[in-house]
N, C-alpha and C positions, 0 to 999 in steps of 0.2 A: 378767295375767289371774288371777283367783282360782279355784283348783281347788276344786270343791264336793264331789267324791267321789274315792275311790281305786279303782283297778282292779287288784287283786291278780292275779297270773298263775296262775290256777287250772289252765290248760292245761299249764303247765310242771310243776306238781305232778303232774298225771295222767300226764305223759309220763316222769317221773323214776322209774327202777327203784329198788326197795328194795335197800339195801346190807346185807349180813349181818354185817360185821365192824366193831367187835367184838360188836355186837348189832344186830338189825334197826332200820334208820333210813332216813330220806330227808333229803337236803340240797338245797334249791332256791335257787340264787343268783338275785338280782334278782326274788324273789317280789313285792316292791314295786318296780315298774319305776323306772328312773332318772328318768323324767320326772315321777314322783309323789314320789320319795323326798325331794327337796329341800324340797318344800312340806310334807310330813309332818314332817320333822325341824324345820323352822322353827315348826311349830304345836304341838310337844310341850310339855306343861306343865312348869314349873320344879319340880324335885324336888331341893331342896338337901341333903336327908338321904338316907341309904341305906335299904335295906329295900324291901319291896313295897307298892304302893299300889293298892287296888281302885279301879276307875274312878269309882265313886260318891263317893270321897273327894276327887276332883280336879275342877277346873274345866276341862273339855276343850273345845278348839276344835272347831267343827263337823267339820272334816276328820278329826281324830283320833277323834272320836266315831263318824263314819262307818266308819272302819277297825275300831274295836272292835266295832261292830255286825256287820260282815261276818265278822270272825273268829269270832264266836259264832253265826253263821248256819248254815243247812243245807248250803250249797254246800261249805264247808270240811269240815264234819262228814261228809258223804257221801263226799267225796274221800278223806279219811283212812280211813274205814271200808272203802272198796273197796281202798285201797292195801294195807292190812294184814290184810284178811279179818276185820274185827271188826264186831260189832253194837253201834253206838253210839247207836241210836235214842233210848234212854231215859236216856242218860248225862248227868247234870247237868254244867254247865260252871263253871269257876272261872277268872277272868281277873284278872291284876294287871299293873301297869306298874312298871318300875324305871328310875331316872334316874342313879343313882350306884352305883359299886362301892366297897366298903370293904375294908380290909386283911384282915378276917376272912372275906370272901366268897370263893367259888371252891374251898373245901376239898372234897376228894373225898367224894362221897356218891352215894346212889341215892335217887330220890324216894319219897315216902310210898306205902305199899301202897294208900292210898285213891285214888291217882291212876292211872287206867288208861293214859292217854296224855299225854305232855308235848309241847307245841308251843311253840317259842321263835322269836320274830321279832325280828331285830336291825336297828335303825334308825339306826346310826351311820355317819358318813363315815369313810373311811380315816384313820388317824393313825399317827404314828411309833411310838407305844406298841404298837398292834395289830400293826404290821409287825415289831416285836421279839417278837411272840408273847405279849405280856402281855394277860391278859383274854380270850384266845381259848379257847373251850370245847373241851375234849378228851374224846373218847369213849375210855374206858380199858379195857385188857384185864384189870384187876384193881383192888382197892381200896387198894393200898399205894403207888403211885408215879405221880405226875402226868406223869412223863416216859415212862411205858409206855403210849403211846396209839396207836390205830389210825387215828383221824381227828381233825383239828383244824379247828374252824369259827371263822374270824374273825368278830367281831360287827358286821359292816359290810354296807352296800349292800343292805339289804332282804332279807338271807338268811333263809330259813325252815329250821328243823330240827324234825323230828317223830320221836318214837320211842315205842313202847309200853313201859311200865315192866315190869321184871322183876327177878329176883334178881341179875342180873349187869350191870344197866345203870348201871355206875359212870361218873361224869363229874366234871369239875372243871377249873380253869384255874390258870395261873401267877398269882402275886400281881399285882394291878393296883388302883390307887386313882385314882378320877377319874370323869368322866362316861362312862356306858355305858348307852344307852337300849335296853331290852328289853321286849317284851310277852310275857308267859307265859300260855298258855292250857292248862288241863288238863281232860280229860274224866274225870269222877270215877266211882268205884264208887257203889253205892247202899246200902251197909251202914252200920252205926252209926258206924264210924270216919270214913267219908266225910261223913256228915251232921254229925258234930262239927266236922270241918275246915271245912265250908261255913258253919256257924254262927260259927266264929271269924273267918272271912273277912268275914261281914256285920258282926260287932261291930267288926272293925278298920276297916271303911269308916266306920262311925258315929263311932268314936273319932277318926279322922284328920280328920273334918270339923269337930270342935270347935275353937273359937278358940285354945285353948292347945296344940293338937297341933303337933308339930314339923313 
């Protein structure tokens, strides 16, 4: 049977309390339910190179396109706003997909000030590498040591991670090279810096659609 749409577990997101350590966040396992995850994973576009791809730059299967539309919709926006006590009504969204992690990826960082909230959805099956803690995102207590973490999120099984950005939202992961499918959604600020980042996002989508793009 062909699955025409995805049913994210918004109720599980609503029921999951905010964790405060090392900074406010929520982790929702199986946000993409097991019965949907296999079909979504099989439908993901091939991304042979690293980096982030705007959905406009990819040929998305209907099932993945449906998921992207839901992630950018009001149900998730309203749930996250309520969860963290935020007003996101007018926040622009920026969404990208990643298919591969490179050696240089995962270094400790905090997201741009132009991003109010970061949403990460992990669409990978379990693997030996992830079980060895390679490529598992860590929420860190500081900017200097990837081993000084409070929470580790394996990038598997439709897990959703959400956190508002701030001066201490340091995160990163141990070195991993290989397939690692992630959808990242950001609710953006509305100032000049955010507008500039959104323009770059649109230009990236255009450039990656060109025949000579990697």
